[in-house]
N, C-alpha and C positions, 0 to 999 in steps of 0.2 A: 454491683448489687444484683442479686438474683431476683428479678421481678416476679418470676413464677412462684418462688417460695414466699415472697412478700404478699402477693395476692392471696395465697392460701391463708397466711396469718391474718390479713385484713378480713377475709371472709369469716374466719373463726371468731374474730373480735366482734364483727357486726352481728353474727348469729347469736353469740352469747348476750350481747347488749339488747337485741330485740327480745330474746327470751326473758331477760330480767325486766325490760321495760313493760312487756305485756303480761307479766306474771300475775295470774288471777288471784292474788291475795285478797281476802275479804269475802270471796264466794264460799258458800257453805260446803260444797263438795270438795273444793281444793283444800280448804282449811281442815276438813275432816280427814282427807287423805293424808295430809302432812302429819296430823295427829296419829293416824293409824300406823304410818311408817315408823314414827318414833316409839309408839307403844309396842309395835312388833319387835323392833330391834332391842328395846329395853327388856322385853320378856325373853328374847333370845339370849341376851347377855346374861341375865340372871339365872335362867333355868337351863338352857341348852349348852351354853359354853362351859359352865361350871360342872354340870353333871355328865356331859357327853364328850365335848370336844377336847377338854384338857386331858381326861384319861386316854382318849384316842391318840393325842399327840405323844403321850408317854409310851403307849403301845407301839406306835409307828417308830419312835426313836429307838425303842428296845429292839425292834426288828432289824434296824440298821446296824446295831452294835452287837447284839447277842445271838442273832440267827446267822449262821454261816451262809455265805453266798452260794456255796456248793449245794447246801440243802434246798435253798430257794430254786436254784436252777434244776436240781434233780426232780423236784415235784411240780414246779410251775414254769420252768424255763422254756425258751423258744424251741429247744430240742427235746423236751420231755415227751413221753408218750401221751397222746391226746386224752385217752380214757382216764388216765391217772390225773393229768393236769386239770382237766375241766371238772372232774369229779371232786378233787380237793378244793378247787376254787369255788364251786357252787355250794358245797357243804359248809366250808369254813365261813363263807359270806353269809349263808343263811343262819348259822348258829348265832351270829352277833346280834341280829335283829336291830340294826341301827338305821338312821335316816340317811338321806342322800348326802348330807354335809359331813356327818360323823365318819362315814366310810372313807372320805377323801384322804385323810392322813394315812390310813392303813393301806389304801391303794397306792399312794405315792411311795410308801415304804417298800412294799414288795416289788413294785415296778422298777424302782431304782436299784434294788438289790439283784435284779436280773430276771425277774419273772417275765415270761413271754407276754406280748400285747394281748393275745387271745385269752389266756387264763386270767390275766390281770383285769381285763374288762369284764370277763365273766364274774369275777369276784366283785367288781365295782357295781354291777347290776344286781347280783344276788344279795349283797348285804342289805340294802333297803327293801328289795322286792320280795325276797323269800323270807318273810317275817311271819313266823308261825302264829304269834298272837294277833297280828293284823289280819291274817287269813281267817282265823277262827272268828274274830270279831265281825269280819265281813259276812261270813256265813250266817252268824246269829242275827245280825241287824238288817243286812241287805238281802238275805236269802241264801239258801244252800247252793242253788245253781250258780249264782254270781261268785260265791266263795270258792267253789270247786273250780270254776273257770279261771279265777284269779290264781289259784295255786298251780294249776297245770300251765297256764300261760307264763307265770314267773319262772318256773323251773326250765321250761323249754326255751324261753327268751334268753336266759343267762348263758346257756350253752350255745345257742344259734348265733347270738350277737358276738360272743367270743370267737367262734369259728369264722364268722364273716370278717371281723376285724383282722384276724390273722391272715385271711385270704387276701383282703384288699391291700394289706401292707406286708405281703409275704416276702418281698425282696429285702426290705429292711429287717424283717425277722430272721431271714436266712443269714444275713450279715451278722446279726447279734448272736445267732447260734454258732456261727463259725468262730467268732471272737471268744465266746464263752468256752468253746471246746478246747481252746488253746491255753486257757487260764489254769494255773496249777491249783489243785484242790487244797484249800487251807486245812490246817490241823484242827481237830475238834477241840474246842476250849474246855468244855465240861460235859458230863454225861447228858444224854438226850432227856432222861427222865427229870433231871433238875431244870433244864430249860423249859420242858413241858409244864411242870408245876408252877414255875415262875410266871409263864404267860397265862396259865389257867387262872391264877389269882388275880391278875389284872383284868382279864376278860370278865370274871365273876364280879369284880368291882364295877365295871362298866354296866353289866346287865342288871345287877341289884340296885345300883344308884338310879337307874332310869326306869325302874319298875313302876308302871303306871297304876293308878288306883282302879280296881275292878268295878264293874257295873253293880255287882251285888255285894252286900255287906257280910255275907256268910259264905262258907265254902273254903276249899283248899287255897285258891288264889288270893282270897281276901286274907286268909291267915298268913300267907307268905308276905303279902304287902304290909301287914301289921308288924312284921319283924324285919322289914327290909333293911333298916339302918343297923340292926344287930348283925345281919348277914354282911353288910358293907364293912362294918367294923371287923368282923372275923376275917374277911378276905384281906383287908388292909393289914391286920396283925400278921397273918400268914405271909404276906408279901414282905413285911419288915423283917420277920425272922429269917426268911430266905436271903434277903439282902445282907443281913449280918453274918449268916452262916456261910454263904457261898460267894458273896460279892464284896466281902471285906468292908462292909459298912460298920463304922465304929459303934460299939454298944451304947455309949452315952448319947449318940444321936438317935438311935432307935428308941432309947428310953425317953428322950425328950419328945419325940413324935407321939409315943403312946400316952405319956402323961398329958400332953396338950389335947389330944383327942378325947381322953376320958373327961378332963375338966370341962371342955367345951360341950361335950355331950350332956353333962349334968346341968350346965347353964342353959343350953338350948337343945333339948332332946328332940331327935328326929328332924332337925332343921338343916338348912344348907350350910350354916356356919361351921360346924365341926368338919364336914366333908371338904368344904372350900379351903378352910385354914390348914387342914392336914395336907391337902394337895399342894398348897403354896409352900408349906414347910418342907415337903418332900423335894420340891424344886430347889429350894435354898440348900438343903442338905446335899443334894447331888451336885449343885454348882460349886459347893465348897469342898467337895471330895476330889480325889484324884483317880487316875486310871480309868477303868471301864465306867464307873459311875459318872465321872465328869463327861466322858464321851456320850453317855446316854443322855445327859442333860443337854449337851450341845446339839445333838441330833434332834431331840424333841423341840428345842427352841428354834432350830432351823425350820422345821415344819410349821410351827406356830407363826413365825414371821411371814412365811410365804402364803399361808392359807387364811389365817384369821382376818386380816384386813379386807380381803376380797369377799369373804363370807359376810361380814357385817355390812359391807357396801351392797351386796346382792340382796340381803334381807331388807335393808332400808328401801331399795328400789321396789322390791316385790310388795312390801307393805304399802308403798305409795300408790302403786297401780291397782292392787287387788285387795288390800286391807287384810284384816284378820278374820277368822271364822266368826260369822255373825255380824261383822262390821264391814262396810264398803270402803273401797279406795276410789281412785279416779274412774275406774271401769265399773259401771253398775252391775251388780250380780244378776239383775233381771235380764240384761243383755246376754250374759253367759247362759242362763237357763233357757232362753228362747233359741239360742243358736245350737243347742245340743239336744233338741227334741227329735224324735223319730230315729231312723237308722240310715240316714243318707251318708254318702261319702264325706260331704262337707261337715256334717255333725260329728262324725267319728274323728275326722282330721282335726277339727277345731278342739275337740275334747282332748285329743292326744297332745296337741301343741300347748293348750292351756295347762295341762298337767305337767308337761316338760318344763315350763317356765315358772309355775307356781311353787311356793315353798310349803311342803307338808312336814310338820313335825311328826314323829312316829305315832301312828294310830289316829291322827286328826283327819286323815282323808276319809275315814268311814262316816263320821257325823256330817262332814261337808257333802259327801255324796248322798247321804240320807235326805238332806235338805234339797239338793238339786233334783233328786228323783221325785220328791214330793212336788216340785215346781214343774214337772213335765219332762225331765231328762229321760232319754231312751236307754234301754238296757245295754245296747251295744256301745254307745258313747261312755256309759258308766264304766264298763270294763276297760275301754281304751284309756280313760283317765286313771283308773286304778293301776294299770300296767305301766303307764308312762310317768305318773305323778311321783310316787315314792322314789323312783330310781334317778330322777333328774330334778333340777330346779335352777333358777337363774343364778343363785349363789354358787351352786356346784359347777355350773357351766363355766363361770368366770375362773374358778380355781383349776378346773381340768385343762383349760387353755394354757395356764402357766405350767402345768405338769407335763402334758404330752403334746402340746402345740395346737395350732388352730385347725389344721387339716384333720388330725385324728379325732379331735373333739367334735368337729362338724360331722364327721362320718358316724361317730357314736350317737350323736343326737338324732341324725336322720334315720339311723337304723331303729332306734327306740320308737320314734314317732311313726315310721312306716309300719313296723310290726304291730304296734299298739292299734293303729288305725285298721289294719287288716284283721286283727283278732276281734276288734269291736264289730266290724262289718259282718264277719262270719258268725259270731255269737249272736248278734242282733237278728240275723236272718233265721237262726235256729229257734229262738225263744218267742218270736213274733208270729 
């Protein structure tokens, strides 16, 4: 018997037992925190998984099947020209305007297809951070200075973090580049314009489905929001037509999806039901098809199995500790507000660390910051949280560990926290 191993098991059992024995069930704060964690994961499952993650899984699966590895390596590979690679990564990430969790399947897709670590992590940061809507909302609600600082910081960070990740792991990247250079270039399956339109329809689906309600009831953005489900339906119909015309989807399956979408839209107009049911039916159709369509489903399901359980666990823990916007978890929000006042190194570091572990759905960081600023938060820590918060979260950290390992995930986290802290200190010294 290995007593060393047995002592470890005994210590684990005793620790779990003591934790359960002294579980503070019945105290108001603990019971509220448990409720907040369940409320947050319920909201996440109903809203974010259906509208954001499932479309992202399909896009990531499509990258694995329909985008040639040669194309990924040409534009984002370890041996690609840096100006091209980081330019493509930052722009493509910024266009999506997704949160730190939704970008994970897309990051996993391009990274496994051969994208270099530097461009891939630039894309990983850019997706949630370079969000045009969030930056505009920051400028309008929190002030023009903070909005401009966030925009500049996000663009610079995406490139600098990518370059530093490449530098720190340059030996591994050199090995990847050497292996990739010896791989034969695969034959082009279909014209580039067809692949481009196919991905554009899925990206539009993701963008329109997650289009948030604007602050004002009139104007261009309010008009777009009013017809968002018509736009979603149009993008979905275009995707179905392309699947039938270019990917050998049977016409009767396309007709079934269209009919079900129309019927459900009449029953529950503008609701999640038509979108969710159509997405599930698309998965069933792909799973019962052959060739590329079945490969697409298998790849998408593989990403879902790896990522979704960790995300839900991370959201549950984040809700337990920090609660939802306007509701407290185990950690009192008053503590957070007191710790991020002024412009000290500790205030900026704490804001960056808090942002890195908190979960922010797209655009929710702005009203949260508005409340914290009203409670005495300094301008520097506010920027630090804005730069670290949307790009990282506890759920995304758990998933990144499974995609690129503990070491790379830790370096990425430290870079985001260090640069956010430094930017907060510098900005705070300028505006105070």
